[in-house]
C-alpha positions as a Python dict, from the first residue, in 0.01 Angstrom:
ca = {
    (1, 'M'): (0, 0, 0),
    (2, 'S'): (-39, 192, -326),
    (3, 'K'): (245, 180, -580),
    (4, 'K'): (222, 558, -599),
    (5, 'V'): (415, 791, -368),
    (6, 'D'): (313, 1097, -174),
    (7, 'V'): (513, 1419, -178),
    (8, 'S'): (594, 1655, 111),
    (9, 'I'): (683, 2020, 46),
    (10, 'A'): (769, 2266, 322),
    (11, 'F'): (624, 2601, 216),
    (12, 'Y'): (831, 2896, 333),
    (13, 'G'): (719, 3167, 94),
    (14, 'K'): (798, 3170, -280),
    (15, 'P'): (445, 3092, -407),
    (16, 'Y'): (519, 3129, -777),
    (17, 'Q'): (834, 2919, -742),
    (18, 'A'): (623, 2661, -559),
    (19, 'I'): (377, 2655, -849),
    (20, 'V'): (666, 2593, -1090),
    (21, 'T'): (790, 2315, -863),
    (22, 'I'): (455, 2136, -863),
    (23, 'K'): (376, 2195, -1232),
    (24, 'T'): (712, 2067, -1358),
    (25, 'L'): (714, 1782, -1105),
    (26, 'M'): (371, 1666, -1223),
    (27, 'K'): (475, 1706, -1587),
    (28, 'H'): (763, 1461, -1547),
    (29, 'S'): (666, 1243, -1249),
    (30, 'G'): (290, 1285, -1218),
    (31, 'A'): (226, 919, -1305),
    (32, 'H'): (389, 821, -974),
    (33, 'I'): (223, 1078, -747),
    (34, 'D'): (-93, 1062, -538),
    (35, 'K'): (-107, 1340, -275),
    (36, 'I'): (112, 1644, -218),
    (37, 'Y'): (142, 1746, 147),
    (38, 'F'): (196, 2120, 157),
    (39, 'S'): (300, 2254, 499),
    (40, 'R'): (301, 2631, 545),
    (41, 'E'): (547, 2745, 807),
    (42, 'R'): (379, 2948, 1079),
    (43, 'K'): (603, 3245, 998),
    (44, 'Q'): (653, 3352, 637),
    (45, 'P'): (940, 3552, 484),
    (46, 'H'): (874, 3921, 421),
    (47, 'N'): (519, 3876, 559),
    (48, 'D'): (415, 3697, 241),
    (49, 'Y'): (124, 3521, 414),
    (50, 'I'): (-96, 3553, 108),
    (51, 'G'): (138, 3327, -88),
    (52, 'I'): (-11, 2997, 26),
    (53, 'F'): (-352, 3100, -104),
    (54, 'K'): (-209, 3183, -446),
    (55, 'V'): (-83, 2826, -470),
    (56, 'V'): (-407, 2672, -344),
    (57, 'D'): (-609, 2890, -582),
    (58, 'Y'): (-392, 2796, -879),
    (59, 'F'): (-446, 2423, -827),
    (60, 'R'): (-803, 2428, -688),
    (61, 'N'): (-959, 2302, -1011),
    (62, 'D'): (-667, 2088, -1128),
    (63, 'P'): (-780, 1723, -1110),
    (64, 'D'): (-420, 1599, -1132),
    (65, 'V'): (-301, 1783, -819),
    (66, 'Q'): (-433, 1680, -478),
    (67, 'L'): (-298, 1927, -220),
    (68, 'I'): (-317, 1843, 150),
    (69, 'V'): (-245, 2174, 324),
    (70, 'Q'): (-108, 2166, 678),
    (71, 'Y'): (-65, 2465, 910),
    (72, 'P'): (186, 2360, 1180),
    (73, 'Y'): (98, 2474, 1531),
    (74, 'H'): (455, 2584, 1614),
    (75, 'H'): (720, 2768, 1417),
    (76, 'L'): (1036, 2574, 1496),
    (77, 'G'): (1271, 2683, 1219),
    (78, 'L'): (1592, 2489, 1168),
    (79, 'G'): (1727, 2474, 1522),
    (80, 'V'): (1523, 2179, 1650),
    (81, 'M'): (1701, 2025, 1951),
    (82, 'D'): (1451, 1888, 2203),
    (83, 'I'): (1444, 1515, 2128),
    (84, 'E'): (1257, 1431, 2450),
    (85, 'R'): (973, 1665, 2363),
    (86, 'A'): (960, 1521, 2012),
    (87, 'K'): (893, 1179, 2162),
    (88, 'V'): (583, 1283, 2354),
    (89, 'D'): (441, 1606, 2207),
    (90, 'K'): (271, 1514, 1880),
    (91, 'R'): (168, 1870, 1791),
    (92, 'W'): (523, 1996, 1847),
    (93, 'R'): (680, 1704, 1662),
    (94, 'Q'): (451, 1744, 1362),
    (95, 'S'): (556, 2108, 1339),
    (96, 'I'): (903, 1985, 1238),
    (97, 'M'): (947, 2008, 862),
    (98, 'Y'): (811, 1708, 669),
    (99, 'Q'): (718, 1518, 985),
    (100, 'Y'): (340, 1549, 947),
    (101, 'A'): (352, 1384, 606),
    (102, 'L'): (596, 1118, 723),
    (103, 'E'): (358, 1021, 1002),
    (104, 'T'): (38, 1056, 798),
    (105, 'T'): (105, 913, 451),
    (106, 'D'): (-35, 571, 365),
    (107, 'K'): (230, 514, 97),
    (108, 'K'): (543, 301, 112),
    (109, 'Y'): (754, 594, -7),
    (110, 'L'): (739, 967, 58),
    (111, 'C'): (924, 1217, -158),
    (112, 'I'): (1054, 1523, 29),
    (113, 'M'): (1149, 1835, -163),
    (114, 'H'): (1208, 2209, -157),
    (115, 'N'): (949, 2446, -298),
    (116, 'D'): (1189, 2622, -538),
    (117, 'M'): (1266, 2348, -790),
    (118, 'L'): (1246, 2328, -1168),
    (119, 'Y'): (1217, 1969, -1290),
    (120, 'S'): (1332, 1853, -1633),
    (121, 'G'): (1316, 1476, -1582),
    (122, 'D'): (1138, 1196, -1398),
    (123, 'M'): (1348, 1181, -1082),
    (124, 'I'): (1081, 1003, -878),
    (125, 'G'): (1049, 731, -1141),
    (126, 'D'): (1422, 665, -1133),
    (127, 'M'): (1429, 675, -752),
    (128, 'L'): (1159, 407, -745),
    (129, 'K'): (1371, 194, -979),
    (130, 'E'): (1663, 228, -739),
    (131, 'F'): (1444, 101, -456),
    (132, 'E'): (1336, -195, -667),
    (133, 'A'): (1698, -285, -736),
    (134, 'G'): (1829, -194, -391),
    (135, 'G'): (1884, -422, -95),
    (136, 'P'): (1680, -453, 223),
    (137, 'N'): (1878, -181, 402),
    (138, 'L'): (1812, 91, 145),
    (139, 'A'): (1633, 370, 336),
    (140, 'G'): (1649, 661, 95),
    (141, 'V'): (1736, 768, -259),
    (142, 'G'): (1836, 1113, -376),
    (143, 'S'): (2126, 1353, -385),
    (144, 'I'): (2379, 1246, -119),
    (145, 'G'): (2594, 1488, 74),
    (146, 'Q'): (2678, 1855, 60),
    (147, 'C'): (3021, 1801, -90),
    (148, 'W'): (3070, 2170, -171),
    (149, 'S'): (3087, 2236, 203),
    (150, 'C'): (3266, 1917, 318),
    (151, 'P'): (3643, 1927, 382),
    (152, 'A'): (3676, 1580, 227),
    (153, 'G'): (3480, 1683, -83),
    (154, 'P'): (3623, 1738, -435),
    (155, 'A'): (3656, 2114, -386),
    (156, 'W'): (3868, 2072, -71),
    (157, 'G'): (4058, 1758, 38),
    (158, 'N'): (3923, 1551, -254),
    (159, 'K'): (3904, 1226, -58),
    (160, 'C'): (3531, 1163, -92),
    (161, 'N'): (3225, 1234, -305),
    (162, 'S'): (2857, 1143, -323),
    (163, 'N'): (2921, 808, -490),
    (164, 'I'): (3186, 680, -249),
    (165, 'Y'): (3067, 822, 85),
    (166, 'Q'): (3070, 471, 234),
    (167, 'Q'): (3432, 407, 136),
    (168, 'Y'): (3606, 707, 293),
    (169, 'V'): (3600, 622, 665),
    (170, 'P'): (3842, 845, 858),
    (171, 'S'): (3938, 805, 1221),
    (172, 'V'): (3838, 1079, 1464),
    (173, 'E'): (4190, 1220, 1442),
    (174, 'E'): (4192, 1219, 1062),
    (175, 'A'): (3846, 1374, 1043),
    (176, 'L'): (3949, 1656, 1278),
    (177, 'E'): (4275, 1707, 1088),
    (178, 'I'): (4114, 1738, 746),
    (179, 'T'): (3840, 1963, 884),
    (180, 'A'): (4098, 2193, 1044),
    (181, 'A'): (4295, 2208, 719),
    (182, 'Y'): (4022, 2364, 504),
    (183, 'A'): (3822, 2682, 569),
    (184, 'T'): (3488, 2539, 463),
    (185, 'P'): (3173, 2752, 518),
    (186, 'R'): (3076, 2559, 834),
    (187, 'Q'): (3417, 2454, 960),
    (188, 'K'): (3353, 2533, 1326),
    (189, 'L'): (3023, 2345, 1332),
    (190, 'Q'): (3182, 2047, 1156),
    (191, 'M'): (3454, 2030, 1421),
    (192, 'E'): (3195, 2039, 1699),
    (193, 'V'): (2990, 1757, 1545),
    (194, 'I'): (3298, 1535, 1504),
    (195, 'E'): (3410, 1607, 1861),
    (196, 'R'): (3066, 1495, 1981),
    (197, 'G'): (3127, 1156, 1818),
    (198, 'R'): (2957, 1176, 1478),
    (199, 'V'): (3253, 1104, 1251),
    (200, 'H'): (3126, 888, 964),
    (201, 'I'): (2924, 953, 770),
    (202, 'L'): (3083, 1298, 784),
    (203, 'P'): (2895, 1599, 928),
    (204, 'E'): (2793, 1745, 589),
    (205, 'C'): (2677, 1410, 452),
    (206, 'R'): (2300, 1364, 426),
    (207, 'L'): (2014, 1246, 213),
    (208, 'N'): (1961, 1589, 65),
    (209, 'E'): (1620, 1751, 118),
    (210, 'Y'): (1613, 1919, -223),
    (211, 'C'): (1453, 1596, -349),
    (212, 'A'): (1469, 1268, -157),
    (213, 'L'): (1259, 951, -158),
    (214, 'I'): (1231, 786, 184),
    (215, 'D'): (1117, 435, 278),
    (216, 'V'): (836, 523, 520),
    (217, 'D'): (834, 191, 710),
    (218, 'K'): (1206, 212, 787),
    (219, 'Y'): (1170, 576, 880),
    (220, 'R'): (888, 513, 1127),
    (221, 'L'): (1063, 214, 1281),
    (222, 'E'): (1378, 409, 1371),
    (223, 'T'): (1260, 770, 1411),
    (224, 'V'): (1072, 923, 1705),
    (225, 'P'): (814, 862, 1838),
    (226, 'N'): (866, 489, 1771),
    (227, 'G'): (1245, 488, 1754),
    (228, 'N'): (1518, 702, 1907),
    (229, 'I'): (1648, 891, 1602),
    (230, 'G'): (1547, 1255, 1564),
    (231, 'C'): (1311, 1350, 1280),
    (232, 'Y'): (1448, 1405, 929),
    (233, 'G'): (1344, 1772, 926),
    (234, 'G'): (1527, 1863, 1247),
    (235, 'N'): (1878, 1989, 1302),
    (236, 'W'): (1950, 1815, 1636),
    (237, 'G'): (2284, 1993, 1673),
    (238, 'G'): (2413, 1895, 1330),
    (239, 'V'): (2534, 2130, 1060),
    (240, 'D'): (2210, 2126, 858),
    (241, 'T'): (1865, 1972, 824),
    (242, 'A'): (1874, 1589, 812),
    (243, 'T'): (2250, 1555, 864),
    (244, 'V'): (2206, 1400, 1209),
    (245, 'W'): (1914, 1184, 1092),
    (246, 'S'): (2122, 1059, 798),
    (247, 'H'): (2423, 986, 1020),
    (248, 'D'): (2221, 803, 1283),
    (249, 'M'): (2029, 596, 1025),
    (250, 'Y'): (2359, 501, 861),
    (251, 'K'): (2502, 391, 1195),
    (252, 'K'): (2196, 168, 1235),
    (253, 'G'): (2297, -16, 919),
    (254, 'Y'): (2086, 165, 660),
    (255, 'V'): (2226, 304, 336),
    (256, 'F'): (2134, 573, 84),
    (257, 'K'): (2163, 566, -296),
    (258, 'H'): (2292, 873, -477),
    (259, 'L'): (2121, 1023, -781),
    (260, 'C'): (2261, 1343, -927),
    (261, 'L'): (1997, 1611, -870),
    (262, 'E'): (2116, 1821, -1163),
    (263, 'D'): (2035, 1537, -1403),
    (264, 'Y'): (1667, 1593, -1322),
    (265, 'A'): (1617, 1938, -1175),
    (266, 'L'): (1755, 2279, -1090),
    (267, 'H'): (1736, 2424, -740),
    (268, 'A'): (1649, 2794, -707),
    (269, 'P'): (1670, 2855, -1083),
    (270, 'F'): (1495, 3193, -1061),
    (271, 'D'): (1721, 3326, -786),
    (272, 'K'): (2037, 3484, -929),
    (273, 'T'): (2234, 3396, -615),
    (274, 'G'): (2175, 3027, -689),
    (275, 'S'): (2128, 2933, -324),
    (276, 'G'): (1765, 3012, -248),
    (277, 'T'): (1846, 3101, 113),
    (278, 'Q'): (1950, 3464, 68),
    (279, 'A'): (1598, 3540, -49),
    (280, 'N'): (1476, 3467, 304),
    (281, 'T'): (1648, 3781, 432),
    (282, 'S'): (1663, 3998, 119),
    (283, 'R'): (1330, 4130, -4),
    (284, 'D'): (1483, 4240, -335),
    (285, 'I'): (1621, 3892, -410),
    (286, 'Y'): (1292, 3735, -300),
    (287, 'E'): (1070, 3957, -513),
    (288, 'N'): (1295, 3934, -818),
    (289, 'A'): (1295, 3554, -805),
    (290, 'E'): (917, 3554, -771),
    (291, 'R'): (879, 3781, -1075),
    (292, 'N'): (1101, 3546, -1275),
    (293, 'A'): (899, 3243, -1166),
    (294, 'K'): (569, 3412, -1249),
    (295, 'A'): (698, 3497, -1596),
    (296, 'Y'): (803, 3134, -1643),
    (297, 'I'): (455, 3012, -1548),
    (298, 'E'): (285, 3247, -1790),
    (299, 'Q'): (526, 3159, -2070),
    (300, 'H'): (503, 2781, -2031),
    (301, 'F'): (163, 2717, -1871),
    (302, 'G'): (-52, 3017, -1961),
    (303, 'A'): (-181, 3327, -1783),
    (304, 'I'): (-243, 3311, -1408),
    (305, 'R'): (-612, 3374, -1338),
    (306, 'Q'): (-642, 3459, -971),
    (307, 'T'): (-990, 3433, -818),
    (308, 'P'): (-1144, 3630, -526),
    (309, 'Y'): (-1066, 3329, -304),
    (310, 'V'): (-708, 3454, -259),
    (311, 'G'): (-806, 3787, -104),
    (312, 'L'): (-1087, 3643, 108),
    (313, 'A'): (-877, 3355, 240),
    (314, 'N'): (-592, 3592, 320),
    (315, 'L'): (-829, 3829, 503),
    (316, 'F'): (-964, 3547, 718),
    (317, 'D'): (-613, 3421, 785),
    (318, 'S'): (-494, 3771, 881),
    (319, 'V'): (-777, 3808, 1133),
    (320, 'K'): (-686, 3475, 1291),
    (321, 'R'): (-315, 3553, 1305),
    (322, 'N'): (-368, 3901, 1451),
    (323, 'A'): (-611, 3769, 1711),
    (324, 'W'): (-360, 3505, 1813),
    (325, 'L'): (-82, 3764, 1840),
    (326, 'A'): (-309, 3986, 2052),
    (327, 'I'): (-372, 3697, 2291),
    (328, 'I'): (-1, 3623, 2318),
    (329, 'H'): (89, 3988, 2381),
    (330, 'T'): (-190, 4028, 2638),
    (331, 'Y'): (-77, 3716, 2820),
    (332, 'G'): (283, 3841, 2819),
    (333, 'F'): (175, 4182, 2953),
    (334, 'F'): (-21, 4040, 3248),
    (335, 'K'): (256, 3793, 3321),
    (336, 'R'): (505, 4078, 3351),
    (337, 'V'): (267, 4286, 3565),
    (338, 'L'): (184, 4001, 3799),
    (339, 'G'): (549, 3906, 3816),
    (340, 'K'): (629, 4247, 3958),
}
């Protein structure tokens, strides 16, 4: 296998922020990168379907950026639950975030990340060094946990943090007690996960998808369709993406190495809310963040010269999407009529 890594980015809108992500990533870690898998979700926020073509157009003549664009067949969102279907339905399974790249890459390591990042350092290079120094059970490197939302985290019970997640091992009773004691943002969900038997690592603990490097061989061995663990990009009844995958991999004997994300990158730096998620439902937040990202591109990388490809590709895509919707609506209409 090549010493280089591939990258997987789930594209859910934010085209100018995605361009910043790729440009700054390549600036600092380009020496380690071969292909970038770019998966456009079937539904896009605020009907920004043209966004993907802005990104493709921007990098079309860039010899340093090799984009592999995927259009998942299904739109599954975050609430993926059907593990049995994931085992047998390849098209459905590869519609789960990051899964297509994890099954397709020919590299030893795949780097998963959000599409609203601003890199200031070579995080991939340092993650590769951690793998070189790590033991045989090291399955992933990146930011560990969501301590800001965990009742045992520094902001709440202060019994655990990203560097000592293996050391704080509460009993079921202790985990329920500390979760009940603090009104964390996802307290109810955390209680439910613990009651279902996933105690340690704790429900909020995960190899964080903002930027994570995964050992592909270990992933494929343990994750469906070859293994029994649900895909990284699914929820599977946990509190967030990859929390169940991280827990189940840990219980299999694998470990994760923490690197502080903020030492290398900022997440959602152009979004004044700082979360990146509110933009999915607020058009004003979304458009403001995109304006900020576009201004950053033009200031640091030069003017954006959009070609006619963007409009033509979007027109063709719109025709396909509208035709598909017409077929679905027609099928639903006749099904209701015949059902009567």
